[in-house]
Backbone as CSV, one residue per row, in Angstrom:
resi,resn,N_x,N_y,N_z,CA_x,CA_y,CA_z,C_x,C_y,C_z
1,MET,9.738,50.173,171.676,10.595,50.069,170.496,9.880,50.698,169.306
2,GLU,10.332,51.856,168.928,9.724,52.569,167.814,10.528,52.306,166.549
3,PHE,9.869,51.770,165.542,10.554,51.543,164.272,10.710,52.870,163.537
4,TYR,11.818,52.969,162.816,12.104,54.204,162.080,11.150,54.341,160.897
5,SER,10.558,55.526,160.763,9.566,55.740,159.706,10.215,55.928,158.334
6,GLY,11.384,56.567,158.310,12.106,56.698,157.052,11.620,57.798,156.136
7,HIS,10.685,58.644,156.593,10.152,59.682,155.696,10.177,61.055,156.353
8,ASP,11.010,61.232,157.375,10.978,62.501,158.086,11.975,63.525,157.538
9,LYS,13.008,63.067,156.791,13.982,64.011,156.270,14.757,63.384,155.121
10,LYS,15.443,64.213,154.383,16.306,63.716,153.316,17.698,63.464,153.881
11,HIS,18.453,62.672,153.164,19.784,62.304,153.625,20.798,62.595,152.516
12,PRO,21.250,63.854,152.407,22.183,64.210,151.332,23.647,63.956,151.700
13,GLN,23.905,63.275,152.831,25.287,63.158,153.293,26.153,62.345,152.337
14,ASN,25.565,61.511,151.481,26.351,60.708,150.544,26.599,61.422,149.215
15,LYS,26.071,62.597,149.079,26.177,63.303,147.798,27.622,63.640,147.462
16,GLN,28.331,64.272,148.379,29.706,64.672,148.112,30.644,63.476,147.980
17,PRO,30.559,62.454,148.862,31.410,61.265,148.662,31.189,60.601,147.306
18,LEU,29.936,60.579,146.845,29.653,59.988,145.538,30.326,60.782,144.428
19,ARG,30.250,62.089,144.515,30.901,62.928,143.502,32.417,62.735,143.538
20,ASP,32.984,62.625,144.752,34.434,62.461,144.874,34.899,61.157,144.232
21,VAL,34.109,60.099,144.396,34.476,58.812,143.808,34.366,58.858,142.290
22,LEU,33.292,59.454,141.798,33.074,59.484,140.346,34.074,60.374,139.630
23,THR,34.561,61.408,140.291,35.514,62.306,139.637,36.887,61.678,139.447
24,THR,37.120,60.538,140.132,38.417,59.856,139.947,38.504,59.172,138.592
25,ASP,37.374,58.951,137.956,37.343,58.324,136.624,36.670,59.302,135.665
26,THR,37.460,59.856,134.763,36.923,60.885,133.857,35.957,60.331,132.826
27,LYS,35.907,59.007,132.676,35.016,58.412,131.686,33.574,58.331,132.169
28,ILE,33.364,58.473,133.462,32.023,58.365,134.033,31.366,59.737,134.069
29,VAL,30.159,59.793,133.598,29.405,61.045,133.580,28.836,61.303,134.970
30,MET,28.975,62.510,135.444,28.450,62.873,136.766,26.928,62.840,136.762
31,PRO,26.305,62.399,137.860,24.842,62.386,137.933,24.273,63.798,137.828
32,THR,23.153,63.877,137.190,22.465,65.164,137.088,21.766,65.481,138.404
33,THR,21.264,66.681,138.511,20.549,67.081,139.726,19.320,66.202,139.946
34,ALA,18.609,65.885,138.854,17.422,65.029,138.957,17.799,63.624,139.433
35,GLU,18.925,63.109,138.939,19.375,61.771,139.354,19.807,61.760,140.814
36,MET,20.444,62.853,141.253,20.820,62.941,142.656,19.589,63.000,143.548
37,ASP,18.556,63.672,143.104,17.305,63.714,143.870,16.697,62.318,143.978
38,LYS,16.786,61.530,142.908,16.270,60.161,142.947,17.071,59.294,143.924
39,LEU,18.396,59.473,143.892,19.243,58.712,144.808,18.938,59.063,146.261
40,GLN,18.685,60.327,146.528,18.341,60.744,147.882,16.997,60.149,148.306
41,ARG,16.073,60.073,147.363,14.762,59.492,147.672,14.905,57.992,147.985
42,VAL,15.719,57.294,147.208,15.955,55.867,147.451,16.687,55.662,148.776
43,GLU,17.612,56.554,149.066,18.338,56.464,150.337,17.377,56.602,151.513
44,THR,16.426,57.496,151.384,15.418,57.669,152.433,14.568,56.415,152.581
45,LEU,14.223,55.784,151.465,13.428,54.560,151.516,14.182,53.427,152.187
46,LEU,15.510,53.424,152.034,16.322,52.345,152.590,16.735,52.587,154.036
47,GLU,16.465,53.761,154.565,16.862,54.065,155.936,16.258,53.107,156.964
48,PRO,14.967,52.708,156.849,14.446,51.710,157.799,15.214,50.391,157.754
49,CYS,15.733,50.031,156.583,16.518,48.803,156.469,17.804,48.909,157.273
50,ARG,18.428,50.078,157.225,19.654,50.290,158.001,19.370,50.160,159.493
51,TYR,18.271,50.748,159.918,17.913,50.696,161.332,17.608,49.263,161.775
52,LEU,16.825,48.546,160.973,16.438,47.182,161.334,17.607,46.205,161.226
53,THR,18.558,46.497,160.351,19.747,45.653,160.259,20.513,45.679,161.573
54,GLY,20.655,46.866,162.147,21.309,46.978,163.449,20.493,46.334,164.551
55,LEU,19.174,46.413,164.427,18.292,45.848,165.456,18.323,44.326,165.447
56,LEU,18.308,43.732,164.262,18.278,42.275,164.149,19.671,41.653,164.251
57,GLY,20.708,42.447,164.032,22.063,41.913,164.085,22.776,42.192,165.386
58,GLY,22.077,42.770,166.360,22.703,43.079,167.650,22.841,41.848,168.510
59,GLU,23.675,41.956,169.552,23.876,40.834,170.460,23.751,41.243,171.928
60,LYS,23.341,42.478,172.179,23.165,42.937,173.547,21.692,43.031,173.927
61,PHE,20.824,42.550,173.056,19.394,42.607,173.322,18.710,41.469,172.585
62,VAL,17.453,41.217,172.935,16.674,40.154,172.305,16.296,40.580,170.891
63,SER,16.566,39.721,169.917,16.299,40.074,168.519,15.347,39.111,167.825
64,CYS,15.261,37.868,168.299,14.454,36.865,167.603,12.980,37.249,167.545
65,SER,12.472,37.812,168.627,11.045,38.150,168.679,10.717,39.417,167.897
66,VAL,11.738,40.088,167.363,11.516,41.324,166.614,11.435,41.066,165.112
67,ALA,11.859,39.879,164.673,11.989,39.604,163.240,10.663,39.771,162.494
68,LEU,9.586,39.174,162.999,8.313,39.265,162.296,7.758,40.684,162.308
69,LEU,7.986,41.408,163.406,7.561,42.804,163.452,8.335,43.619,162.426
70,ALA,9.595,43.264,162.220,10.406,43.961,161.221,9.863,43.704,159.820
71,PHE,9.489,42.450,159.539,8.887,42.133,158.246,7.623,42.961,158.013
72,CYS,6.778,43.024,159.022,5.524,43.776,158.896,5.792,45.268,158.703
73,HIS,6.775,45.780,159.444,7.090,47.203,159.343,7.603,47.553,157.946
74,LEU,8.532,46.747,157.436,9.075,47.011,156.105,8.010,46.863,155.027
75,SER,7.144,45.870,155.199,6.073,45.683,154.219,5.154,46.903,154.184
76,ARG,4.870,47.451,155.358,4.017,48.637,155.421,4.724,49.866,154.850
77,MET,6.038,49.982,155.124,6.793,51.122,154.623,6.927,51.090,153.102
78,MET,6.899,49.902,152.524,7.091,49.761,151.083,5.778,49.658,150.309
79,GLU,4.695,50.041,150.922,3.421,50.076,150.211,3.400,51.288,149.273
80,SER,3.014,51.064,148.069,2.980,52.154,147.085,1.795,53.082,147.341
81,SER,1.998,54.340,147.030,0.930,55.333,147.155,0.751,56.055,145.819
82,ASP,-0.334,56.767,145.701,-0.639,57.465,144.444,0.350,58.593,144.169
83,ASP,1.005,59.088,145.220,1.938,60.203,145.048,3.333,59.743,144.632
84,ASP,3.588,58.440,144.648,4.923,57.939,144.317,5.194,58.041,142.820
85,PRO,6.367,58.526,142.430,6.736,58.493,141.008,6.962,57.060,140.554
86,ALA,7.118,56.865,139.272,7.190,55.522,138.697,8.389,54.740,139.240
87,TYR,9.557,55.398,139.377,10.746,54.672,139.820,10.621,54.221,141.280
88,VAL,9.917,55.010,142.099,9.701,54.631,143.499,8.730,53.455,143.579
89,THR,7.675,53.495,142.769,6.719,52.380,142.742,7.403,51.084,142.334
90,LYS,8.260,51.165,141.319,8.979,49.978,140.862,9.938,49.476,141.943
91,PHE,10.626,50.406,142.599,11.559,50.035,143.664,10.822,49.333,144.808
92,LYS,9.703,49.895,145.238,8.941,49.311,146.341,8.402,47.930,145.973
93,SER,7.929,47.783,144.743,7.401,46.495,144.303,8.493,45.427,144.288
94,THR,9.665,45.783,143.765,10.783,44.835,143.727,11.237,44.482,145.134
95,PHE,11.273,45.479,145.991,11.692,45.261,147.385,10.733,44.305,148.097
96,ARG,9.439,44.532,147.952,8.446,43.691,148.617,8.499,42.250,148.108
97,ASN,8.668,42.076,146.813,8.754,40.723,146.249,9.965,39.974,146.780
98,ASP,11.096,40.672,146.850,12.313,40.049,147.367,12.159,39.720,148.854
99,MET,11.529,40.616,149.593,11.347,40.383,151.020,10.416,39.197,151.277
100,GLU,9.372,39.048,150.479,8.468,37.918,150.643,9.179,36.597,150.358
101,THR,10.098,36.610,149.401,10.884,35.403,149.123,11.758,35.042,150.316
102,ARG,12.409,36.029,150.896,13.263,35.791,152.063,12.421,35.363,153.263
103,LYS,11.247,35.951,153.401,10.363,35.582,154.506,9.911,34.140,154.366
104,GLY,9.707,33.690,153.131,9.305,32.303,152.906,10.373,31.308,153.306
105,ASN,11.640,31.737,153.289,12.741,30.856,153.688,12.998,30.873,155.188
106,ALA,12.325,31.750,155.911,12.521,31.855,157.362,11.639,30.842,158.091
107,ASN,12.041,30.519,159.308,11.268,29.609,160.160,10.187,30.428,160.873
108,ILE,9.098,30.672,160.166,8.059,31.556,160.677,7.430,31.000,161.957
109,ALA,7.245,29.685,162.035,6.631,29.089,163.220,7.481,29.359,164.462
110,TYR,8.794,29.220,164.329,9.701,29.471,165.454,9.671,30.948,165.848
111,LEU,9.721,31.828,164.842,9.709,33.261,165.115,8.398,33.699,165.755
112,MET,7.303,33.057,165.362,6.010,33.433,165.904,5.909,33.054,167.383
113,ILE,6.428,31.874,167.745,6.416,31.467,169.157,7.302,32.399,169.976
114,ALA,8.456,32.783,169.414,9.336,33.718,170.108,8.641,35.053,170.354
115,THR,7.884,35.517,169.374,7.147,36.770,169.529,6.085,36.653,170.603
116,ALA,5.393,35.513,170.638,4.345,35.311,171.640,4.921,35.246,173.052
117,LEU,6.124,34.693,173.192,6.744,34.553,174.509,7.499,35.807,174.945
118,ASP,7.496,36.814,174.107,8.095,38.101,174.478,6.999,38.968,175.088
119,PRO,7.071,39.285,176.376,6.002,40.068,177.016,5.820,41.462,176.434
120,ARG,6.728,41.905,175.597,6.556,43.203,174.936,5.588,43.115,173.759
121,PHE,5.607,41.953,173.072,4.847,41.821,171.835,3.831,40.689,171.898
122,LYS,3.434,40.281,173.113,2.532,39.145,173.272,1.134,39.394,172.722
123,ASP,0.820,40.647,172.382,-0.487,40.931,171.771,-0.535,40.503,170.305
124,LEU,0.658,40.164,169.729,0.742,39.609,168.369,0.075,40.511,167.326
125,LYS,0.360,41.789,167.382,-0.220,42.719,166.427,0.329,42.525,165.016
126,CYS,1.426,41.767,164.900,1.974,41.498,163.572,1.202,40.397,162.850
127,LYS,0.233,39.789,163.523,-0.603,38.757,162.918,-2.052,39.216,162.903
128,PRO,-2.835,38.818,161.895,-4.270,39.127,161.903,-4.934,38.572,163.156
129,ARG,-5.962,39.241,163.627,-6.612,38.831,164.875,-7.129,37.394,164.811
130,ALA,-7.615,36.982,163.643,-8.188,35.635,163.513,-7.129,34.540,163.603
131,GLU,-5.856,34.884,163.367,-4.792,33.871,163.360,-4.014,33.815,164.675
132,ARG,-4.332,34.676,165.603,-3.549,34.722,166.844,-3.803,33.506,167.729
133,SER,-5.011,32.976,167.700,-5.307,31.793,168.519,-4.477,30.593,168.064
134,GLU,-4.153,30.529,166.761,-3.322,29.439,166.259,-1.905,29.511,166.831
135,VAL,-1.425,30.719,167.017,-0.087,30.891,167.578,-0.051,30.380,169.014
136,TRP,-1.065,30.729,169.799,-1.096,30.284,171.193,-1.307,28.778,171.277
137,ALA,-2.021,28.220,170.316,-2.159,26.764,170.264,-0.801,26.114,169.990
138,SER,0.013,26.758,169.157,1.354,26.237,168.874,2.232,26.294,170.121
139,VAL,2.115,27.379,170.882,2.879,27.487,172.131,2.489,26.363,173.088
140,THR,1.202,26.126,173.220,0.711,25.065,174.108,1.207,23.700,173.651
141,ASN,1.161,23.441,172.353,1.603,22.138,171.822,3.092,21.915,172.041
142,VAL,3.882,22.972,171.907,5.326,22.849,172.119,5.622,22.446,173.555
143,VAL,4.933,23.064,174.499,5.142,22.739,175.914,4.697,21.307,176.202
144,LYS,3.563,20.899,175.622,3.072,19.536,175.835,4.023,18.497,175.241
145,GLU,4.513,18.761,174.049,5.433,17.821,173.410,6.717,17.666,174.215
146,GLN,7.213,18.765,174.755,8.433,18.700,175.553,8.199,17.918,176.845
147,ARG,6.989,18.049,177.405,6.675,17.298,178.624,6.679,15.802,178.344
148,VAL,6.112,15.406,177.203,6.090,13.986,176.839,7.512,13.454,176.651
149,ILE,8.361,14.251,176.000,9.744,13.831,175.773,10.495,13.698,177.094
150,ALA,10.240,14.631,178.013,10.931,14.607,179.305,10.501,13.424,180.160
151,GLU,9.250,12.988,180.026,8.746,11.891,180.856,9.001,10.521,180.249
152,LYS,9.303,10.474,178.963,9.468,9.186,178.291,10.600,8.334,178.864
153,PRO,11.797,8.870,179.090,12.868,8.034,179.657,12.504,7.478,181.025
154,ARG,11.807,8.258,181.827,11.424,7.801,183.152,10.428,6.654,183.067
155,GLU,9.512,6.715,182.096,8.538,5.644,181.940,9.193,4.364,181.451
156,GLU,10.240,4.503,180.603,10.909,3.318,180.076,11.687,2.580,181.154
157,LYS,12.160,3.292,182.188,12.932,2.672,183.252,12.044,1.865,184.189
158,ASN,10.784,2.246,184.290,9.885,1.541,185.198,9.668,0.113,184.714
159,SER,9.661,-0.811,185.643,9.420,-2.210,185.292,7.962,-2.412,184.908
160,GLU,7.690,-3.451,184.149,6.335,-3.730,183.689,5.459,-4.147,184.866
161,PRO,4.304,-3.531,185.105,3.445,-3.868,186.243,2.746,-5.206,186.038
162,PRO,2.258,-5.773,187.098,1.505,-7.041,186.985,0.301,-6.874,186.067
163,LYS,-0.058,-7.965,185.372,-1.139,-7.896,184.388,-2.462,-7.510,185.019
164,LYS,-2.714,-7.916,186.281,-3.997,-7.625,186.910,-4.205,-6.131,187.117
165,LYS,-3.114,-5.375,187.191,-3.236,-3.945,187.486,-3.121,-3.080,186.233
166,VAL,-3.006,-3.704,185.064,-2.806,-2.943,183.828,-3.962,-1.985,183.561
167,THR,-5.169,-2.462,183.660,-6.347,-1.643,183.362,-6.445,-0.461,184.309
168,ILE,-6.222,-0.703,185.580,-6.318,0.366,186.570,-5.250,1.426,186.332
169,LEU,-4.032,0.967,186.048,-2.938,1.905,185.811,-3.149,2.695,184.529
170,ALA,-3.723,2.086,183.508,-3.988,2.778,182.248,-4.966,3.926,182.466
171,VAL,-6.014,3.675,183.231,-6.996,4.709,183.535,-6.342,5.837,184.323
172,SER,-5.507,5.445,185.310,-4.825,6.440,186.131,-3.866,7.264,185.300
173,SER,-3.151,6.604,184.371,-2.186,7.306,183.531,-2.874,8.325,182.633
174,GLU,-3.999,7.939,182.035,-4.731,8.864,181.172,-5.234,10.061,181.985
175,SER,-5.687,9.812,183.197,-6.183,10.891,184.042,-5.064,11.863,184.405
176,ASP,-3.901,11.306,184.758,-2.762,12.162,185.097,-2.321,12.990,183.900
177,SER,-2.331,12.366,182.716,-1.909,13.066,181.510,-2.847,14.227,181.200
178,GLU,-4.153,13.980,181.316,-5.124,15.042,181.055,-4.977,16.184,182.058
179,GLN,-4.696,15.816,183.307,-4.538,16.835,184.333,-3.320,17.719,184.044
180,LYS,-2.230,17.094,183.606,-1.026,17.856,183.288,-1.247,18.751,182.076
181,GLU,-1.988,18.256,181.086,-2.288,19.079,179.915,-3.148,20.280,180.303
182,ASP,-4.087,20.063,181.228,-4.912,21.176,181.702,-4.060,22.216,182.421
183,LEU,-3.082,21.756,183.185,-2.201,22.689,183.886,-1.394,23.526,182.897
184,ILE,-0.950,22.894,181.808,-0.197,23.624,180.786,-1.074,24.671,180.115
185,GLU,-2.294,24.278,179.757,-3.207,25.222,179.108,-3.548,26.382,180.044
186,ASN,-3.723,26.090,181.323,-3.994,27.157,182.296,-2.791,28.087,182.432
187,SER,-1.596,27.514,182.347,-0.382,28.324,182.445,-0.280,29.284,181.268
188,VAL,-0.610,28.803,180.078,-0.581,29.668,178.892,-1.625,30.774,179.012
189,ARG,-2.803,30.426,179.519,-3.855,31.435,179.686,-3.446,32.499,180.705
190,ARG,-2.798,32.090,181.785,-2.348,33.058,182.793,-1.321,34.014,182.207
191,TYR,-0.432,33.461,181.391,0.584,34.328,180.769,-0.067,35.310,179.795
192,ARG,-1.045,34.835,179.038,-1.732,35.719,178.097,-2.456,36.849,178.817
193,ALA,-2.911,36.581,180.017,-3.634,37.591,180.786,-2.704,38.635,181.399
194,GLU,-1.415,38.357,181.420,-0.455,39.318,181.961,-0.418,40.572,181.081
195,PRO,-0.319,41.747,181.696,-0.222,42.969,180.880,1.101,43.032,180.134
196,ALA,1.077,43.554,178.935,2.301,43.704,178.153,3.199,44.750,178.798
197,ILE,4.492,44.587,178.646,5.448,45.525,179.225,5.891,46.522,178.169
198,SER,6.613,47.530,178.590,7.082,48.564,177.679,8.038,47.965,176.642
199,SER,8.022,48.516,175.454,8.894,48.015,174.391,10.362,48.260,174.694
200,ASP,10.646,49.160,175.630,12.033,49.443,176.018,12.521,48.528,177.135
201,SER,11.633,47.720,177.707,12.010,46.824,178.801,12.686,45.568,178.260
202,CYS,13.402,44.882,179.136,14.081,43.647,178.751,13.180,42.447,179.043
203,PRO,12.799,41.676,178.029,11.905,40.531,178.263,12.549,39.437,179.107
204,LEU,13.861,39.270,179.004,14.531,38.240,179.807,14.510,38.593,181.290
205,GLU,14.611,39.874,181.598,14.501,40.291,182.995,13.086,40.043,183.514
206,TRP,12.091,40.281,182.659,10.710,40.025,183.071,10.517,38.549,183.387
207,TRP,11.018,37.673,182.524,10.865,36.243,182.751,11.649,35.790,183.978
208,SER,12.773,36.422,184.243,13.542,36.072,185.437,12.757,36.384,186.709
209,LYS,12.012,37.483,186.687,11.223,37.870,187.860,9.943,37.051,187.986
210,HIS,9.404,36.567,186.857,8.127,35.859,186.867,8.276,34.367,186.584
211,ALA,9.488,33.862,186.694,9.716,32.439,186.403,8.951,31.541,187.365
212,GLY,8.777,31.983,188.610,8.057,31.170,189.594,6.585,31.026,189.273
213,SER,5.950,32.105,188.848,4.517,32.067,188.553,4.213,31.488,187.184
214,HIS,5.226,31.391,186.315,5.043,30.812,184.983,6.139,29.777,184.729
215,SER,6.267,28.862,185.666,7.380,27.907,185.626,7.335,26.984,184.407
216,ARG,6.151,26.709,183.880,6.052,25.808,182.719,6.456,26.493,181.424
217,LEU,6.356,27.803,181.377,6.690,28.528,180.154,8.070,29.174,180.201
218,ALA,8.585,29.440,181.395,9.852,30.160,181.532,11.009,29.499,180.779
219,PRO,11.207,28.166,180.866,12.318,27.558,180.125,12.207,27.749,178.614
220,PHE,10.989,27.720,178.099,10.794,27.889,176.653,11.031,29.340,176.253
221,ALA,10.617,30.274,177.114,10.853,31.681,176.823,12.349,31.975,176.758
222,GLN,13.109,31.411,177.695,14.558,31.619,177.686,15.188,31.030,176.430
223,LYS,14.700,29.864,176.007,15.258,29.215,174.819,14.961,30.022,173.557
224,TYR,13.706,30.405,173.372,13.320,31.088,172.137,13.854,32.519,172.087
225,LEU,13.818,33.222,173.212,14.247,34.615,173.203,15.766,34.754,173.156
226,ALA,16.482,33.722,173.600,17.941,33.777,173.558,18.490,33.458,172.174
227,THR,17.651,32.976,171.286,18.087,32.650,169.927,18.250,33.930,169.113
228,PRO,19.411,34.170,168.504,19.577,35.385,167.689,18.746,35.315,166.417
229,ALA,18.289,36.450,165.963,17.448,36.492,164.759,18.246,36.194,163.500
230,THR,19.527,36.527,163.500,20.381,36.316,162.333,21.711,35.721,162.790
231,SER,22.542,35.392,161.822,23.873,34.857,162.123,24.916,35.970,162.221
232,VAL,24.470,37.214,162.239,25.404,38.350,162.264,26.339,38.300,163.477
233,PRO,25.836,38.020,164.702,26.771,37.946,165.837,27.878,36.918,165.634
234,CYS,27.545,35.766,165.060,28.564,34.741,164.792,29.544,35.222,163.726
235,GLU,29.018,35.823,162.660,29.881,36.330,161.604,30.803,37.420,162.133
236,ARG,30.284,38.221,163.056,31.104,39.272,163.648,32.259,38.680,164.443
237,LEU,31.989,37.571,165.129,33.030,36.903,165.897,34.074,36.276,164.976
238,PHE,33.623,35.704,163.854,34.566,35.147,162.883,35.465,36.244,162.311
239,SER,34.888,37.400,162.041,35.680,38.516,161.524,36.718,38.969,162.546
240,LEU,36.322,38.947,163.814,37.264,39.302,164.880,38.448,38.343,164.901
241,ALA,38.168,37.063,164.755,39.240,36.071,164.713,40.143,36.301,163.509
242,GLY,39.560,36.728,162.394,40.353,37.006,161.206,41.293,38.187,161.391
243,HIS,40.872,39.177,162.203,41.743,40.314,162.483,42.893,39.923,163.415
244,ILE,42.653,38.941,164.266,43.685,38.515,165.224,44.719,37.617,164.558
245,VAL,44.234,36.652,163.792,45.145,35.721,163.116,45.550,36.319,161.769
246,GLN,46.717,36.905,161.712,47.234,37.530,160.504,48.581,36.910,160.138
247,LYS,49.141,37.366,159.032,50.417,36.820,158.568,51.523,37.033,159.597
248,LYS,51.504,38.190,160.250,52.545,38.486,161.229,52.318,37.750,162.562
249,ARG,51.144,37.162,162.707,50.848,36.437,163.949,50.414,35.007,163.624
250,ALA,50.965,34.458,162.576,50.555,33.132,162.106,50.991,32.015,163.040
251,SER,51.930,32.279,163.948,52.428,31.232,164.849,51.621,31.122,166.135
252,LEU,50.561,31.883,166.233,49.716,31.800,167.432,49.116,30.404,167.556
253,SER,49.138,29.874,168.759,48.502,28.575,168.985,46.991,28.748,169.010
254,SER,46.275,27.665,168.773,44.809,27.731,168.775,44.278,28.140,170.143
255,GLU,44.982,27.722,171.190,44.549,28.084,172.541,44.658,29.589,172.766
256,ASN,45.760,30.182,172.329,45.935,31.627,172.484,44.966,32.410,171.599
257,VAL,44.659,31.859,170.426,43.677,32.511,169.562,42.322,32.562,170.261
258,ASN,41.908,31.461,170.864,40.629,31.430,171.584,40.627,32.428,172.733
259,ILE,41.750,32.523,173.443,41.836,33.447,174.574,41.717,34.895,174.092
260,LEU,42.433,35.223,173.017,42.403,36.590,172.492,41.030,36.955,171.935
261,VAL,40.385,35.998,171.251,39.044,36.255,170.700,38.054,36.497,171.838
262,CYS,38.093,35.653,172.853,37.186,35.824,174.001,37.451,37.141,174.710
263,LEU,38.724,37.470,174.898,39.071,38.716,175.582,38.591,39.925,174.795
264,SER,38.831,39.918,173.490,38.378,41.038,172.658,36.868,41.165,172.657
265,ASN,36.182,40.016,172.609,34.731,40.030,172.618,34.183,40.564,173.936
266,TRP,34.793,40.176,175.039,34.346,40.647,176.356,34.583,42.154,176.498
267,LEU,35.750,42.626,176.048,36.053,44.045,176.156,35.105,44.885,175.313
268,SER,34.776,44.397,174.109,33.846,45.147,173.248,32.437,45.133,173.819
269,ALA,32.087,44.067,174.549,30.751,43.995,175.143,30.597,44.966,176.310
270,GLU,31.707,45.291,176.974,31.644,46.212,178.111,31.620,47.672,177.681
271,GLU,32.001,47.944,176.434,32.033,49.332,175.967,30.645,49.899,175.764
């Protein structure tokens, strides 16, 4: 997966449409050549955003594990250089500040685990080397916590053992718990030792093939990687429903609306 660099060419395709719109109102002064050059430069700077918007808003591929890489890519693209004119420096600074605010509102811990469980990006290059061990510790803790939750109902159903055997069972229980935790940690280490796959490969297909050898991590990988990075797919579905339910079709039953929405969504997915 190669992120768009955004600096390989100019994009003058919006020049004529902009002039056509402005000429409809005689009170607006047409942009000068210098202003058009600035607009083209800003358009070039925003091109990576257009590319990443499609990448994070898609529904035919894994997007959750790409979010942090997208943040890092945009942050790097918006770094100011000595050759930048004043308006570009100001634009990049404003963009980076706004992006950091949005990043602060994101669930970074969840996104980081999703990135770690994606065999394409398991090297965690979007994080400093010193902080990568913390991410793997978080993955291990998540698996351990889920194991405790899964075993709790079963333990509650068991009847209380005789008092004479309490001490022996307590020792046995602690030993079993430690053994299971060791198995989880070994499972995480085995996964980390796996070679990374191509960025063009599907991580869900990889987990489907390796679910047997990484059975403790596979359910979590499916959960985290299946989570969309944004709400765009849902919003797209709502918009589809809005196109179906119109004034001329206001008598449609809710059941038929659901059928038409599902049918339209399936047909668009096959295209």
